[in-house]
PDB file as gemmi writes it, atoms N, CA and C in Angstrom:
CRYST1    1.000    1.000    1.000  90.00  90.00  90.00 P 1                      
ATOM      1  N   MET A   1       6.225 -11.089  17.368  1.00  0.00           N  
ATOM      2  CA  MET A   1       7.132 -11.486  16.314  1.00  0.00           C  
ATOM      3  C   MET A   1       6.442 -12.511  15.430  1.00  0.00           C  
ATOM      4  N   ALA A   2       6.741 -12.436  14.159  1.00  0.00           N  
ATOM      5  CA  ALA A   2       6.181 -13.410  13.234  1.00  0.00           C  
ATOM      6  C   ALA A   2       6.885 -14.745  13.426  1.00  0.00           C  
ATOM      7  N   LYS A   3       6.131 -15.818  13.372  1.00  0.00           N  
ATOM      8  CA  LYS A   3       6.678 -17.131  13.709  1.00  0.00           C  
ATOM      9  C   LYS A   3       7.709 -17.606  12.682  1.00  0.00           C  
ATOM     10  N   GLU A   4       7.407 -17.478  11.396  1.00  0.00           N  
ATOM     11  CA  GLU A   4       8.304 -18.016  10.371  1.00  0.00           C  
ATOM     12  C   GLU A   4       9.553 -17.155  10.143  1.00  0.00           C  
ATOM     13  N   CYS A   5       9.349 -15.833  10.073  1.00  0.00           N  
ATOM     14  CA  CYS A   5      10.487 -14.980   9.704  1.00  0.00           C  
ATOM     15  C   CYS A   5      11.165 -14.332  10.912  1.00  0.00           C  
ATOM     16  N   HIS A   6      10.570 -14.436  12.104  1.00  0.00           N  
ATOM     17  CA  HIS A   6      11.134 -13.892  13.337  1.00  0.00           C  
ATOM     18  C   HIS A   6      11.421 -12.396  13.235  1.00  0.00           C  
ATOM     19  N   LYS A   7      10.493 -11.648  12.623  1.00  0.00           N  
ATOM     20  CA  LYS A   7      10.634 -10.202  12.509  1.00  0.00           C  
ATOM     21  C   LYS A   7       9.524  -9.526  13.285  1.00  0.00           C  
ATOM     22  N   GLN A   8       9.791  -8.311  13.735  1.00  0.00           N  
ATOM     23  CA  GLN A   8       8.799  -7.555  14.471  1.00  0.00           C  
ATOM     24  C   GLN A   8       7.652  -7.158  13.541  1.00  0.00           C  
ATOM     25  N   PHE A   9       6.451  -7.077  14.104  1.00  0.00           N  
ATOM     26  CA  PHE A   9       5.266  -6.697  13.351  1.00  0.00           C  
ATOM     27  C   PHE A   9       4.592  -5.541  14.069  1.00  0.00           C  
ATOM     28  N   SER A  10       4.210  -4.515  13.330  1.00  0.00           N  
ATOM     29  CA  SER A  10       3.505  -3.385  13.930  1.00  0.00           C  
ATOM     30  C   SER A  10       2.369  -2.968  13.002  1.00  0.00           C  
ATOM     31  N   VAL A  11       1.680  -1.924  13.394  1.00  0.00           N  
ATOM     32  CA  VAL A  11       0.564  -1.419  12.603  1.00  0.00           C  
ATOM     33  C   VAL A  11       1.058  -0.914  11.243  1.00  0.00           C  
ATOM     34  N   LYS A  12       2.256  -0.381  11.201  1.00  0.00           N  
ATOM     35  CA  LYS A  12       2.781   0.189   9.965  1.00  0.00           C  
ATOM     36  C   LYS A  12       3.364  -0.861   9.006  1.00  0.00           C  
ATOM     37  N   THR A  13       3.552  -2.077   9.466  1.00  0.00           N  
ATOM     38  CA  THR A  13       4.160  -3.118   8.652  1.00  0.00           C  
ATOM     39  C   THR A  13       3.283  -3.446   7.445  1.00  0.00           C  
ATOM     40  N   PHE A  14       3.897  -3.656   6.306  1.00  0.00           N  
ATOM     41  CA  PHE A  14       3.235  -4.004   5.043  1.00  0.00           C  
ATOM     42  C   PHE A  14       2.272  -2.920   4.577  1.00  0.00           C  
ATOM     43  N   SER A  15       2.598  -1.673   4.800  1.00  0.00           N  
ATOM     44  CA  SER A  15       1.763  -0.580   4.320  1.00  0.00           C  
ATOM     45  C   SER A  15       2.665   0.519   3.779  1.00  0.00           C  
ATOM     46  N   ILE A  16       2.055   1.587   3.279  1.00  0.00           N  
ATOM     47  CA  ILE A  16       2.867   2.694   2.773  1.00  0.00           C  
ATOM     48  C   ILE A  16       3.586   3.416   3.903  1.00  0.00           C  
ATOM     49  N   PHE A  17       3.169   3.161   5.149  1.00  0.00           N  
ATOM     50  CA  PHE A  17       3.771   3.816   6.301  1.00  0.00           C  
ATOM     51  C   PHE A  17       5.026   3.099   6.800  1.00  0.00           C  
ATOM     52  N   GLU A  18       5.333   1.939   6.235  1.00  0.00           N  
ATOM     53  CA  GLU A  18       6.476   1.133   6.678  1.00  0.00           C  
ATOM     54  C   GLU A  18       7.791   1.827   6.331  1.00  0.00           C  
ATOM     55  N   ASP A  19       8.815   1.551   7.094  1.00  0.00           N  
ATOM     56  CA  ASP A  19      10.165   2.102   6.899  1.00  0.00           C  
ATOM     57  C   ASP A  19      10.173   3.626   6.939  1.00  0.00           C  
ATOM     58  N   SER A  20       9.371   4.185   7.818  1.00  0.00           N  
ATOM     59  CA  SER A  20       9.308   5.626   7.976  1.00  0.00           C  
ATOM     60  C   SER A  20       9.416   5.972   9.453  1.00  0.00           C  
ATOM     61  N   ALA A  21      10.237   6.958   9.746  1.00  0.00           N  
ATOM     62  CA  ALA A  21      10.386   7.401  11.134  1.00  0.00           C  
ATOM     63  C   ALA A  21       9.269   8.358  11.528  1.00  0.00           C  
ATOM     64  N   ILE A  22       8.465   8.765  10.570  1.00  0.00           N  
ATOM     65  CA  ILE A  22       7.363   9.688  10.833  1.00  0.00           C  
ATOM     66  C   ILE A  22       6.247   8.935  11.558  1.00  0.00           C  
ATOM     67  N   ALA A  23       5.723   9.535  12.599  1.00  0.00           N  
ATOM     68  CA  ALA A  23       4.700   8.896  13.427  1.00  0.00           C  
ATOM     69  C   ALA A  23       3.419   8.658  12.632  1.00  0.00           C  
ATOM     70  N   LEU A  24       2.683   7.626  13.025  1.00  0.00           N  
ATOM     71  CA  LEU A  24       1.461   7.257  12.318  1.00  0.00           C  
ATOM     72  C   LEU A  24       0.404   8.350  12.392  1.00  0.00           C  
ATOM     73  N   ASP A  25       0.335   9.080  13.501  1.00  0.00           N  
ATOM     74  CA  ASP A  25      -0.659  10.145  13.592  1.00  0.00           C  
ATOM     75  C   ASP A  25      -0.407  11.241  12.567  1.00  0.00           C  
ATOM     76  N   LYS A  26       0.860  11.534  12.275  1.00  0.00           N  
ATOM     77  CA  LYS A  26       1.173  12.531  11.243  1.00  0.00           C  
ATOM     78  C   LYS A  26       0.849  11.999   9.855  1.00  0.00           C  
ATOM     79  N   TRP A  27       1.078  10.696   9.643  1.00  0.00           N  
ATOM     80  CA  TRP A  27       0.718  10.084   8.363  1.00  0.00           C  
ATOM     81  C   TRP A  27      -0.778  10.215   8.106  1.00  0.00           C  
ATOM     82  N   LEU A  28      -1.577   9.897   9.118  1.00  0.00           N  
ATOM     83  CA  LEU A  28      -3.025   9.913   8.948  1.00  0.00           C  
ATOM     84  C   LEU A  28      -3.550  11.332   8.733  1.00  0.00           C  
ATOM     85  N   ILE A  29      -2.970  12.310   9.412  1.00  0.00           N  
ATOM     86  CA  ILE A  29      -3.340  13.706   9.172  1.00  0.00           C  
ATOM     87  C   ILE A  29      -2.968  14.100   7.746  1.00  0.00           C  
ATOM     88  N   ALA A  30      -1.806  13.655   7.285  1.00  0.00           N  
ATOM     89  CA  ALA A  30      -1.375  13.967   5.920  1.00  0.00           C  
ATOM     90  C   ALA A  30      -2.327  13.364   4.885  1.00  0.00           C  
ATOM     91  N   VAL A  31      -2.759  12.132   5.099  1.00  0.00           N  
ATOM     92  CA  VAL A  31      -3.724  11.505   4.182  1.00  0.00           C  
ATOM     93  C   VAL A  31      -5.008  12.310   4.164  1.00  0.00           C  
ATOM     94  N   TRP A  32      -5.480  12.710   5.334  1.00  0.00           N  
ATOM     95  CA  TRP A  32      -6.704  13.498   5.410  1.00  0.00           C  
ATOM     96  C   TRP A  32      -6.557  14.821   4.662  1.00  0.00           C  
ATOM     97  N   LEU A  33      -5.415  15.494   4.842  1.00  0.00           N  
ATOM     98  CA  LEU A  33      -5.184  16.766   4.154  1.00  0.00           C  
ATOM     99  C   LEU A  33      -5.144  16.587   2.638  1.00  0.00           C  
ATOM    100  N   VAL A  34      -4.506  15.522   2.173  1.00  0.00           N  
ATOM    101  CA  VAL A  34      -4.382  15.299   0.729  1.00  0.00           C  
ATOM    102  C   VAL A  34      -5.740  15.026   0.092  1.00  0.00           C  
ATOM    103  N   VAL A  35      -6.537  14.181   0.718  1.00  0.00           N  
ATOM    104  CA  VAL A  35      -7.814  13.816   0.089  1.00  0.00           C  
ATOM    105  C   VAL A  35      -8.874  14.901   0.253  1.00  0.00           C  
ATOM    106  N   ASN A  36      -8.696  15.824   1.178  1.00  0.00           N  
ATOM    107  CA  ASN A  36      -9.695  16.876   1.379  1.00  0.00           C  
ATOM    108  C   ASN A  36      -9.348  18.199   0.722  1.00  0.00           C  
ATOM    109  N   CYS A  37      -8.166  18.365   0.173  1.00  0.00           N  
ATOM    110  CA  CYS A  37      -7.799  19.610  -0.496  1.00  0.00           C  
ATOM    111  C   CYS A  37      -8.203  19.528  -1.969  1.00  0.00           C  
ATOM    112  N   LYS A  38      -9.123  20.391  -2.346  1.00  0.00           N  
ATOM    113  CA  LYS A  38      -9.666  20.347  -3.702  1.00  0.00           C  
ATOM    114  C   LYS A  38      -8.594  20.656  -4.749  1.00  0.00           C  
ATOM    115  N   ASN A  39      -7.737  21.597  -4.452  1.00  0.00           N  
ATOM    116  CA  ASN A  39      -6.702  22.007  -5.412  1.00  0.00           C  
ATOM    117  C   ASN A  39      -5.350  21.353  -5.154  1.00  0.00           C  
ATOM    118  N   GLY A  40      -5.293  20.381  -4.283  1.00  0.00           N  
ATOM    119  CA  GLY A  40      -4.023  19.737  -3.962  1.00  0.00           C  
ATOM    120  C   GLY A  40      -3.309  20.463  -2.842  1.00  0.00           C  
ATOM    121  N   ILE A  41      -2.205  19.897  -2.427  1.00  0.00           N  
ATOM    122  CA  ILE A  41      -1.435  20.469  -1.321  1.00  0.00           C  
ATOM    123  C   ILE A  41       0.046  20.342  -1.664  1.00  0.00           C  
ATOM    124  N   SER A  42       0.805  21.364  -1.338  1.00  0.00           N  
ATOM    125  CA  SER A  42       2.237  21.327  -1.627  1.00  0.00           C  
ATOM    126  C   SER A  42       2.988  20.743  -0.436  1.00  0.00           C  
ATOM    127  N   SER A  43       4.220  20.342  -0.698  1.00  0.00           N  
ATOM    128  CA  SER A  43       5.028  19.782   0.382  1.00  0.00           C  
ATOM    129  C   SER A  43       5.379  20.851   1.408  1.00  0.00           C  
ATOM    130  N   TYR A  44       5.486  22.112   0.984  1.00  0.00           N  
ATOM    131  CA  TYR A  44       5.764  23.194   1.931  1.00  0.00           C  
ATOM    132  C   TYR A  44       4.601  23.379   2.899  1.00  0.00           C  
ATOM    133  N   GLU A  45       3.371  23.349   2.353  1.00  0.00           N  
ATOM    134  CA  GLU A  45       2.188  23.499   3.200  1.00  0.00           C  
ATOM    135  C   GLU A  45       2.049  22.327   4.169  1.00  0.00           C  
ATOM    136  N   LEU A  46       2.289  21.122   3.661  1.00  0.00           N  
ATOM    137  CA  LEU A  46       2.201  19.940   4.509  1.00  0.00           C  
ATOM    138  C   LEU A  46       3.267  19.977   5.604  1.00  0.00           C  
ATOM    139  N   ALA A  47       4.470  20.396   5.256  1.00  0.00           N  
ATOM    140  CA  ALA A  47       5.549  20.498   6.243  1.00  0.00           C  
ATOM    141  C   ALA A  47       5.186  21.486   7.343  1.00  0.00           C  
ATOM    142  N   ARG A  48       4.592  22.595   6.966  1.00  0.00           N  
ATOM    143  CA  ARG A  48       4.195  23.603   7.947  1.00  0.00           C  
ATOM    144  C   ARG A  48       3.078  23.077   8.859  1.00  0.00           C  
ATOM    145  N   ASP A  49       2.105  22.363   8.278  1.00  0.00           N  
ATOM    146  CA  ASP A  49       0.975  21.850   9.055  1.00  0.00           C  
ATOM    147  C   ASP A  49       1.388  20.731  10.015  1.00  0.00           C  
ATOM    148  N   LEU A  50       2.278  19.842   9.571  1.00  0.00           N  
ATOM    149  CA  LEU A  50       2.683  18.695  10.389  1.00  0.00           C  
ATOM    150  C   LEU A  50       3.907  18.955  11.254  1.00  0.00           C  
ATOM    151  N   LYS A  51       4.532  20.112  11.046  1.00  0.00           N  
ATOM    152  CA  LYS A  51       5.762  20.477  11.770  1.00  0.00           C  
ATOM    153  C   LYS A  51       6.876  19.453  11.527  1.00  0.00           C  
ATOM    154  N   ILE A  52       7.085  19.131  10.227  1.00  0.00           N  
ATOM    155  CA  ILE A  52       8.181  18.278   9.794  1.00  0.00           C  
ATOM    156  C   ILE A  52       8.944  19.038   8.724  1.00  0.00           C  
ATOM    157  N   THR A  53      10.067  18.497   8.280  1.00  0.00           N  
ATOM    158  CA  THR A  53      10.844  19.181   7.255  1.00  0.00           C  
ATOM    159  C   THR A  53      10.154  19.055   5.890  1.00  0.00           C  
ATOM    160  N   GLN A  54      10.512  19.928   4.981  1.00  0.00           N  
ATOM    161  CA  GLN A  54       9.924  19.897   3.639  1.00  0.00           C  
ATOM    162  C   GLN A  54      10.319  18.624   2.912  1.00  0.00           C  
ATOM    163  N   LYS A  55      11.512  18.149   3.163  1.00  0.00           N  
ATOM    164  CA  LYS A  55      11.975  16.914   2.534  1.00  0.00           C  
ATOM    165  C   LYS A  55      11.130  15.718   2.994  1.00  0.00           C  
ATOM    166  N   SER A  56      10.828  15.656   4.288  1.00  0.00           N  
ATOM    167  CA  SER A  56       9.971  14.594   4.811  1.00  0.00           C  
ATOM    168  C   SER A  56       8.552  14.721   4.274  1.00  0.00           C  
ATOM    169  N   ALA A  57       8.069  15.960   4.163  1.00  0.00           N  
ATOM    170  CA  ALA A  57       6.727  16.185   3.630  1.00  0.00           C  
ATOM    171  C   ALA A  57       6.645  15.732   2.169  1.00  0.00           C  
ATOM    172  N   TRP A  58       7.697  15.979   1.400  1.00  0.00           N  
ATOM    173  CA  TRP A  58       7.715  15.534   0.004  1.00  0.00           C  
ATOM    174  C   TRP A  58       7.661  14.007  -0.065  1.00  0.00           C  
ATOM    175  N   PHE A  59       8.409  13.347   0.806  1.00  0.00           N  
ATOM    176  CA  PHE A  59       8.420  11.882   0.883  1.00  0.00           C  
ATOM    177  C   PHE A  59       7.027  11.345   1.213  1.00  0.00           C  
ATOM    178  N   VAL A  60       6.368  11.952   2.204  1.00  0.00           N  
ATOM    179  CA  VAL A  60       5.015  11.538   2.600  1.00  0.00           C  
ATOM    180  C   VAL A  60       4.052  11.731   1.433  1.00  0.00           C  
ATOM    181  N   LEU A  61       4.087  12.893   0.804  1.00  0.00           N  
ATOM    182  CA  LEU A  61       3.191  13.158  -0.324  1.00  0.00           C  
ATOM    183  C   LEU A  61       3.418  12.198  -1.481  1.00  0.00           C  
ATOM    184  N   HIS A  62       4.670  11.886  -1.730  1.00  0.00           N  
ATOM    185  CA  HIS A  62       4.990  10.957  -2.817  1.00  0.00           C  
ATOM    186  C   HIS A  62       4.352   9.593  -2.571  1.00  0.00           C  
ATOM    187  N   ARG A  63       4.485   9.075  -1.358  1.00  0.00           N  
ATOM    188  CA  ARG A  63       3.901   7.770  -1.036  1.00  0.00           C  
ATOM    189  C   ARG A  63       2.373   7.801  -1.053  1.00  0.00           C  
ATOM    190  N   ILE A  64       1.789   8.864  -0.524  1.00  0.00           N  
ATOM    191  CA  ILE A  64       0.319   8.959  -0.501  1.00  0.00           C  
ATOM    192  C   ILE A  64      -0.230   9.059  -1.916  1.00  0.00           C  
ATOM    193  N   ARG A  65       0.371   9.902  -2.745  1.00  0.00           N  
ATOM    194  CA  ARG A  65      -0.107  10.046  -4.123  1.00  0.00           C  
ATOM    195  C   ARG A  65       0.046   8.745  -4.906  1.00  0.00           C  
ATOM    196  N   LEU A  66       1.123   8.031  -4.680  1.00  0.00           N  
ATOM    197  CA  LEU A  66       1.313   6.741  -5.350  1.00  0.00           C  
ATOM    198  C   LEU A  66       0.247   5.737  -4.900  1.00  0.00           C  
ATOM    199  N   ALA A  67      -0.052   5.724  -3.608  1.00  0.00           N  
ATOM    200  CA  ALA A  67      -1.082   4.817  -3.092  1.00  0.00           C  
ATOM    201  C   ALA A  67      -2.458   5.175  -3.642  1.00  0.00           C  
ATOM    202  N   LEU A  68      -2.749   6.471  -3.760  1.00  0.00           N  
ATOM    203  CA  LEU A  68      -4.028   6.891  -4.315  1.00  0.00           C  
ATOM    204  C   LEU A  68      -4.134   6.558  -5.801  1.00  0.00           C  
ATOM    205  N   ARG A  69      -3.035   6.708  -6.524  1.00  0.00           N  
ATOM    206  CA  ARG A  69      -3.039   6.434  -7.961  1.00  0.00           C  
ATOM    207  C   ARG A  69      -3.216   4.944  -8.247  1.00  0.00           C  
ATOM    208  N   THR A  70      -2.521   4.095  -7.504  1.00  0.00           N  
ATOM    209  CA  THR A  70      -2.560   2.656  -7.763  1.00  0.00           C  
ATOM    210  C   THR A  70      -3.611   1.936  -6.925  1.00  0.00           C  
ATOM    211  N   ASN A  71      -4.219   2.669  -5.967  1.00  0.00           N  
ATOM    212  CA  ASN A  71      -5.201   2.088  -5.043  1.00  0.00           C  
ATOM    213  C   ASN A  71      -4.606   0.892  -4.300  1.00  0.00           C  
ATOM    214  N   ASP A  72      -3.339   1.005  -3.927  1.00  0.00           N  
ATOM    215  CA  ASP A  72      -2.631  -0.064  -3.232  1.00  0.00           C  
ATOM    216  C   ASP A  72      -1.992   0.498  -1.968  1.00  0.00           C  
ATOM    217  N   TRP A  73      -2.729   0.486  -0.866  1.00  0.00           N  
ATOM    218  CA  TRP A  73      -2.229   1.023   0.393  1.00  0.00           C  
ATOM    219  C   TRP A  73      -1.321   0.030   1.090  1.00  0.00           C  
ATOM    220  N   GLY A  74      -1.278  -1.202   0.607  1.00  0.00           N  
ATOM    221  CA  GLY A  74      -0.423  -2.211   1.210  1.00  0.00           C  
ATOM    222  C   GLY A  74       0.961  -2.232   0.620  1.00  0.00           C  
ATOM    223  N   ASN A  75       1.266  -1.292  -0.255  1.00  0.00           N  
ATOM    224  CA  ASN A  75       2.590  -1.182  -0.857  1.00  0.00           C  
ATOM    225  C   ASN A  75       2.956  -2.437  -1.653  1.00  0.00           C  
ATOM    226  N   GLY A  76       1.953  -3.255  -1.995  1.00  0.00           N  
ATOM    227  CA  GLY A  76       2.192  -4.442  -2.795  1.00  0.00           C  
ATOM    228  C   GLY A  76       2.772  -5.607  -2.034  1.00  0.00           C  
ATOM    229  N   LYS A  77       3.114  -5.410  -0.779  1.00  0.00           N  
ATOM    230  CA  LYS A  77       3.800  -6.456  -0.030  1.00  0.00           C  
ATOM    231  C   LYS A  77       2.827  -7.497   0.512  1.00  0.00           C  
ATOM    232  N   MET A  78       1.808  -7.035   1.228  1.00  0.00           N  
ATOM    233  CA  MET A  78       0.892  -7.987   1.850  1.00  0.00           C  
ATOM    234  C   MET A  78      -0.013  -8.645   0.816  1.00  0.00           C  
ATOM    235  N   GLY A  79      -0.506  -7.883  -0.149  1.00  0.00           N  
ATOM    236  CA  GLY A  79      -1.409  -8.435  -1.151  1.00  0.00           C  
ATOM    237  C   GLY A  79      -0.734  -9.449  -2.050  1.00  0.00           C  
ATOM    238  N   SER A  80       0.543  -9.280  -2.310  1.00  0.00           N  
ATOM    239  CA  SER A  80       1.243 -10.194  -3.215  1.00  0.00           C  
ATOM    240  C   SER A  80       1.594 -11.513  -2.527  1.00  0.00           C  
ATOM    241  N   ARG A  81       1.687 -11.517  -1.204  1.00  0.00           N  
ATOM    242  CA  ARG A  81       2.044 -12.738  -0.481  1.00  0.00           C  
ATOM    243  C   ARG A  81       0.865 -13.674  -0.338  1.00  0.00           C  
ATOM    244  N   GLY A  82      -0.312 -13.108  -0.157  1.00  0.00           N  
ATOM    245  CA  GLY A  82      -1.497 -13.930   0.053  1.00  0.00           C  
ATOM    246  C   GLY A  82      -1.446 -14.608   1.405  1.00  0.00           C  
ATOM    247  N   GLY A  83      -2.465 -15.361   1.702  1.00  0.00           N  
ATOM    248  CA  GLY A  83      -2.490 -16.087   2.967  1.00  0.00           C  
ATOM    249  C   GLY A  83      -2.973 -15.225   4.112  1.00  0.00           C  
ATOM    250  N   ALA A  84      -3.049 -15.822   5.273  1.00  0.00           N  
ATOM    251  CA  ALA A  84      -3.568 -15.146   6.454  1.00  0.00           C  
ATOM    252  C   ALA A  84      -2.452 -14.446   7.216  1.00  0.00           C  
ATOM    253  N   VAL A  85      -2.830 -13.430   7.949  1.00  0.00           N  
ATOM    254  CA  VAL A  85      -1.913 -12.729   8.836  1.00  0.00           C  
ATOM    255  C   VAL A  85      -2.244 -13.170  10.247  1.00  0.00           C  
ATOM    256  N   GLU A  86      -1.250 -13.650  10.966  1.00  0.00           N  
ATOM    257  CA  GLU A  86      -1.470 -14.168  12.306  1.00  0.00           C  
ATOM    258  C   GLU A  86      -0.946 -13.172  13.329  1.00  0.00           C  
ATOM    259  N   VAL A  87      -1.786 -12.885  14.319  1.00  0.00           N  
ATOM    260  CA  VAL A  87      -1.425 -11.948  15.379  1.00  0.00           C  
ATOM    261  C   VAL A  87      -1.545 -12.673  16.712  1.00  0.00           C  
ATOM    262  N   ASP A  88      -0.537 -12.551  17.542  1.00  0.00           N  
ATOM    263  CA  ASP A  88      -0.527 -13.212  18.845  1.00  0.00           C  
ATOM    264  C   ASP A  88      -0.855 -12.219  19.944  1.00  0.00           C  
ATOM    265  N   GLU A  89      -1.352 -12.743  21.056  1.00  0.00           N  
ATOM    266  CA  GLU A  89      -1.601 -11.929  22.234  1.00  0.00           C  
ATOM    267  C   GLU A  89      -0.375 -11.960  23.128  1.00  0.00           C  
ATOM    268  N   ALA A  90      -0.237 -10.923  23.928  1.00  0.00           N  
ATOM    269  CA  ALA A  90       0.877 -10.881  24.864  1.00  0.00           C  
ATOM    270  C   ALA A  90       0.401 -10.221  26.152  1.00  0.00           C  
ATOM    271  N   PHE A  91       0.859 -10.733  27.293  1.00  0.00           N  
ATOM    272  CA  PHE A  91       0.568 -10.111  28.580  1.00  0.00           C  
ATOM    273  C   PHE A  91       1.814  -9.382  29.032  1.00  0.00           C  
ATOM    274  N   VAL A  92       1.666  -8.084  29.251  1.00  0.00           N  
ATOM    275  CA  VAL A  92       2.778  -7.284  29.739  1.00  0.00           C  
ATOM    276  C   VAL A  92       2.337  -6.692  31.057  1.00  0.00           C  
ATOM    277  N   GLY A  93       3.053  -6.943  32.104  1.00  0.00           N  
ATOM    278  CA  GLY A  93       2.645  -6.372  33.374  1.00  0.00           C  
ATOM    279  C   GLY A  93       3.319  -7.009  34.572  1.00  0.00           C  
ATOM    280  N   GLY A  94       3.992  -8.085  34.403  1.00  0.00           N  
ATOM    281  CA  GLY A  94       4.713  -8.679  35.502  1.00  0.00           C  
ATOM    282  C   GLY A  94       3.853  -9.519  36.425  1.00  0.00           C  
ATOM    283  N   SER A  95       4.452  -9.933  37.478  1.00  0.00           N  
ATOM    284  CA  SER A  95       3.811 -10.799  38.453  1.00  0.00           C  
ATOM    285  C   SER A  95       2.895  -9.998  39.377  1.00  0.00           C  
ATOM    286  N   PRO A  96       1.732 -10.567  39.749  1.00  0.00           N  
ATOM    287  CA  PRO A  96       0.827  -9.848  40.661  1.00  0.00           C  
ATOM    288  C   PRO A  96       1.456  -9.523  42.013  1.00  0.00           C  
ATOM    289  N   LYS A  97       2.443 -10.291  42.440  1.00  0.00           N  
ATOM    290  CA  LYS A  97       3.070 -10.006  43.740  1.00  0.00           C  
ATOM    291  C   LYS A  97       3.813  -8.667  43.726  1.00  0.00           C  
ATOM    292  N   ASN A  98       4.164  -8.162  42.527  1.00  0.00           N  
ATOM    293  CA  ASN A  98       4.873  -6.892  42.415  1.00  0.00           C  
ATOM    294  C   ASN A  98       3.931  -5.696  42.226  1.00  0.00           C  
ATOM    295  N   TRP A  99       2.624  -5.947  42.125  1.00  0.00           N  
ATOM    296  CA  TRP A  99       1.648  -4.871  41.919  1.00  0.00           C  
ATOM    297  C   TRP A  99       1.428  -4.105  43.217  1.00  0.00           C  
ATOM    298  N   HIS A 100       0.835  -2.898  43.092  1.00  0.00           N  
ATOM    299  CA  HIS A 100       0.398  -2.165  44.259  1.00  0.00           C  
ATOM    300  C   HIS A 100      -0.721  -2.954  44.946  1.00  0.00           C  
ATOM    301  N   LEU A 101      -0.816  -2.806  46.245  1.00  0.00           N  
ATOM    302  CA  LEU A 101      -1.798  -3.561  47.018  1.00  0.00           C  
ATOM    303  C   LEU A 101      -3.242  -3.369  46.520  1.00  0.00           C  
ATOM    304  N   PRO A 102      -3.715  -2.153  46.209  1.00  0.00           N  
ATOM    305  CA  PRO A 102      -5.094  -2.000  45.732  1.00  0.00           C  
ATOM    306  C   PRO A 102      -5.340  -2.684  44.383  1.00  0.00           C  
ATOM    307  N   LYS A 103      -4.341  -2.804  43.555  1.00  0.00           N  
ATOM    308  CA  LYS A 103      -4.519  -3.427  42.250  1.00  0.00           C  
ATOM    309  C   LYS A 103      -4.522  -4.952  42.320  1.00  0.00           C  
ATOM    310  N   ARG A 104      -4.005  -5.510  43.393  1.00  0.00           N  
ATOM    311  CA  ARG A 104      -3.964  -6.969  43.539  1.00  0.00           C  
ATOM    312  C   ARG A 104      -5.349  -7.548  43.749  1.00  0.00           C  
ATOM    313  N   GLU A 105      -6.236  -6.778  44.368  1.00  0.00           N  
ATOM    314  CA  GLU A 105      -7.558  -7.281  44.746  1.00  0.00           C  
ATOM    315  C   GLU A 105      -8.567  -7.148  43.651  1.00  0.00           C  
TER     316      GLU A 105                                                      
END                                                                             
């Protein structure tokens, strides 16, 4: 969580992928398809390739094309704020007394 605003932070935060239920792996495949298709790609073709609806594919294409046109993959959010981004470490795993015996050693 961010210290000042107390909001969750993920890989998709402050990017064109933010506020999207579409998984990041599908986003990255879509970016690859868009930049590698010489004649462009339609939302129907993208929907078929990613196994998502045509409406979602249109949304993805719209954001990718806008990012390519403006060369702003941060959606204007992170670049306009300036300053450093702070990331904290976290240990997830519980107490060693609850581990399996071979993992304790």
